[in-house]
C-alpha positions in Angstrom: 105.0 66.4 112.4 104.5 70.1 111.8 101.7 71.6 109.6 102.0 75.3 109.1 98.8 76.2 107.1 95.3 75.6 108.3 92.0 77.5 108.2 89.0 77.6 110.6 85.6 79.2 110.7 87.3 82.5 111.5 87.8 82.6 107.7 86.8 79.9 105.2 87.3 76.7 107.1 84.4 74.5 108.3 86.0 73.6 111.7 86.2 76.0 114.6 89.7 77.0 115.7 89.4 74.5 118.6 88.3 71.7 116.3 91.3 72.4 114.0 93.6 71.8 116.9 91.7 68.7 117.9 91.9 67.3 114.4 95.7 68.1 114.4 96.1 66.2 117.7 94.1 63.2 116.4 96.3 63.2 113.3 99.5 63.0 115.5 100.8 66.4 114.7 103.2 68.0 117.2 102.7 71.5 115.9 100.0 73.2 113.9 99.7 76.8 112.6 96.3 78.5 112.4 96.5 80.8 109.4 93.1 82.2 108.7 92.6 84.7 105.8 93.4 88.2 106.9 92.4 87.7 110.5 93.7 86.7 113.9 90.2 86.2 115.3 90.8 82.5 115.9 94.0 82.7 117.9 92.5 82.8 121.4 90.3 79.8 121.0 93.1 77.8 119.2 95.5 78.7 122.0 93.2 77.4 124.7 92.5 74.2 122.8 96.3 73.7 122.1 97.0 73.8 125.8 94.4 71.1 126.4 95.1 68.9 123.4 98.9 68.9 123.9 99.7 70.4 120.5 102.0 73.4 120.0 100.5 76.3 118.2 102.0 78.7 115.7 99.9 81.8 115.4 99.7 83.2 111.9 97.5 84.5 109.1 97.3 84.2 105.3 97.2 87.6 103.7 95.6 88.2 100.3 97.9 90.3 98.1 98.8 90.9 94.4 101.9 91.3 92.3 102.1 93.0 88.9 103.2 90.7 86.1 103.3 92.3 82.7 101.3 95.2 84.0 98.5 93.0 85.2 97.8 92.1 88.8 98.2 88.4 89.8 96.7 87.3 93.1 99.1 85.8 95.6 98.9 84.8 99.3 101.5 85.5 101.9 101.6 83.4 105.1 102.7 85.5 108.1 103.9 83.7 111.2 104.5 84.9 114.8 103.9 88.6 114.1 102.6 91.3 116.5 98.8 91.3 115.9 98.5 94.9 117.1 100.9 96.3 114.5 99.0 99.4 113.2 100.1 99.3 109.6 99.4 95.6 109.1 96.1 95.9 111.0 95.0 98.8 108.7 95.7 96.7 105.5 93.9 93.6 106.9 90.9 95.6 107.9 90.7 97.2 104.5 91.0 93.8 102.8 88.3 92.2 105.1 85.9 95.1 104.4 86.5 94.8 100.7 85.9 91.1 100.8 82.5 91.6 102.5 81.4 94.3 100.1 82.5 92.2 97.2 80.7 89.1 98.5 77.5 91.1 99.0 77.7 92.4 95.4 78.3 88.8 94.1 75.4 87.6 96.1 73.2 90.2 94.5 74.4 89.1 91.0 73.8 85.4 91.8 70.4 86.1 93.2 69.2 87.0 89.8 69.7 83.4 88.7 69.9 81.3 91.8 67.7 81.1 95.0 70.1 82.7 97.4 70.2 86.0 99.4 72.8 87.9 101.3 71.2 86.6 104.5 71.7 83.0 103.2 75.4 83.8 102.8 75.7 85.3 106.3 74.0 82.1 107.7 77.1 80.2 106.5 79.4 82.2 108.7 80.3 82.7 112.4 80.5 86.1 114.1 83.7 87.8 113.1 84.3 85.6 110.1 86.3 86.9 107.2 83.6 86.5 104.5 84.7 85.3 101.1 83.7 83.3 98.1 83.6 80.0 100.0 80.6 81.3 102.0 78.9 82.1 98.7 79.6 78.6 97.6 78.2 77.2 100.9 75.0 79.2 100.4 74.7 77.8 96.8 75.2 74.3 98.1 72.5 74.8 100.8 70.2 76.1 98.1 70.7 73.0 96.0 72.3 75.0 93.1 75.6 73.1 93.2 76.8 69.8 94.8 79.8 71.3 96.6 82.3 74.1 96.9 84.4 72.7 94.0 81.5 72.9 91.6 80.6 76.4 92.7 84.2 77.6 92.2 84.5 75.8 88.8 81.4 77.6 87.5 79.8 80.7 88.9 82.5 81.8 91.4 85.6 81.5 89.2 87.6 84.5 88.1 86.0 85.8 84.9 82.6 84.5 85.6 79.7 86.9 85.1 79.1 86.8 88.8 82.8 87.5 89.8 83.7 90.8 91.5 87.3 91.6 92.5 88.3 92.8 95.9 91.1 95.0 97.3 94.4 93.3 98.0 97.7 95.2 98.8 100.9 94.9 96.8 102.8 91.7 97.8 106.1 93.6 98.4 104.3 96.0 100.7 102.8 93.0 102.6 106.2 91.4 103.0 107.6 94.6 104.4 104.6 95.1 106.8 104.9 91.6 108.1 108.6 92.1 108.8 107.8 95.5 110.4 105.3 93.6 112.6 108.0 91.1 113.7 106.6 88.4 111.6 108.0 85.8 109.2 106.5 86.0 105.6 106.3 82.8 103.5 104.8 82.7 100.0 101.8 80.3 100.0 101.4 77.7 97.2 103.5 79.8 94.7 103.2 77.2 92.0 99.5 76.5 92.2 98.7 77.2 88.6 95.3 75.5 88.9 94.2 78.6 90.9 95.0 81.0 88.0 98.2 82.7 86.8 101.3 82.3 88.9 104.1 84.8 89.3 107.4 84.2 87.6 110.6 83.4 89.5 111.9 87.0 89.1 108.9 88.2 91.1 109.7 85.8 93.9 113.3 87.0 93.8 112.1 90.6 94.1 110.0 89.6 97.2 113.0 87.8 98.7 114.9 91.1 98.3 112.4 92.9 100.5 112.2 90.3 103.2 110.4 87.2 102.1 111.6 84.3 104.3 110.4 81.2 102.6 108.3 79.3 100.0 105.6 76.8 100.7 107.0 74.1 98.4 105.2 70.9 99.6 101.5 71.6 98.9 98.7 69.5 97.4 98.5 72.0 94.5 102.1 71.4 93.4 103.1 68.4 91.4 106.5 66.8 91.5 107.9 69.1 88.8 106.7 72.2 90.6 108.1 71.0 93.9 111.6 70.4 92.4 111.5 73.8 90.7 110.4 75.7 93.8 112.9 73.8 96.1 115.7 74.8 93.7 114.6 78.4 93.6 114.4 78.5 97.4 117.9 77.1 97.6 119.1 79.7 95.1 117.5 82.6 96.9 118.4 81.4 100.4 114.7 80.9 101.4 113.2 78.5 103.8 111.2 75.6 102.5 107.9 74.7 104.2 105.2 72.1 103.7 101.6 72.3 104.7 98.1 70.9 104.2 96.1 74.1 103.7 93.4 72.3 105.7 89.9 73.7 105.4 87.9 71.0 107.1 85.1 69.9 104.8 85.7 72.9 102.6 88.5 71.1 100.7 89.9 67.6 100.1 93.1 68.6 101.8 93.9 66.3 104.8 95.6 67.9 107.8 99.3 66.8 108.0 99.4 65.6 104.4 102.4 67.8 103.8 104.7 68.9 106.7 107.6 71.2 107.6 111.0 70.1 109.0 111.6 70.9 112.7 114.7 72.9 111.8 112.7 75.2 109.5 110.2 75.9 112.3 113.0 76.6 114.7 114.3 79.3 112.2 110.8 80.7 111.8 110.5 81.0 115.6 114.0 82.6 115.8 113.0 85.3 113.4 109.5 85.9 114.8 108.3 88.4 117.4 106.1 85.8 119.2 107.0 82.4 120.6 105.4 79.1 119.5 102.8 78.2 122.2 103.9 74.9 123.5 102.0 72.6 125.9 103.0 73.1 129.5 104.9 76.4 128.8 104.2 79.0 131.5 101.3 81.3 130.4 100.9 79.5 127.1 97.1 79.5 127.2 97.1 83.1 128.3 99.0 84.5 125.4 96.8 84.2 122.3 96.5 88.0 121.6 100.3 88.6 121.5 100.3 90.8 124.6 102.3 88.1 126.3 104.4 85.3 124.9 106.6 87.7 123.0 110.3 87.0 122.7 112.4 88.8 125.4 
């Protein structure tokens, strides 16, 4: 089984990168992708664990972006697989996004502190060094303070878009992200494109436009898509010649999502690897544990 969308403590998951790999192995996965938000910080630890646990590792990220729909920005996420982590243009955008997330989170913490017993230091206490800070860490601080029962309650109330405590953050244009990922040798896939429970979704014409600039696939099989959405997205992928992936979007205790609950076909992974600049790190492959930063393990 192949799961191409998971998160660790490098962003908003509750398991370390090594623990994500161990959970994947225990679930019987043959391949797992680590796709933390806007960072590759967990790659090295995950690669070492993958070599030990006997699981193949796909190195990736989930990039925050936006697309204009009717003149208004709609948030979208683009999964990038097997890209060069040192690509200057992509690095610059990821750095800007991470810095904006942190600034935004600190501003939201200040707003929340007027009504709830949390401080910015409480939020930082919910993160690991190098973590991409986001709303989930605000939620964890609220849980620790006893203000809410869990992340879901926090996001349904004070952290939702439009809340009095909500502050937006910078996110690049989705088409620019797709181009940058391709320039970096990566394979861009639209994450949970039909997840309307997260807010507005982009219309099919926007996905077609992204396909025109290099989008490789759609994450069709996802917990946030019902059967109708999956059929619609699968048909759209077929029409546009896009790959179809399935993933758990695992966050450890941060979400109900179970690792391996949705999976990707082996032939789809093979095509992603064919298009990518990096190789999938497979157990027993020469130098596999020594290639997490992309300086080795590139395709010849």
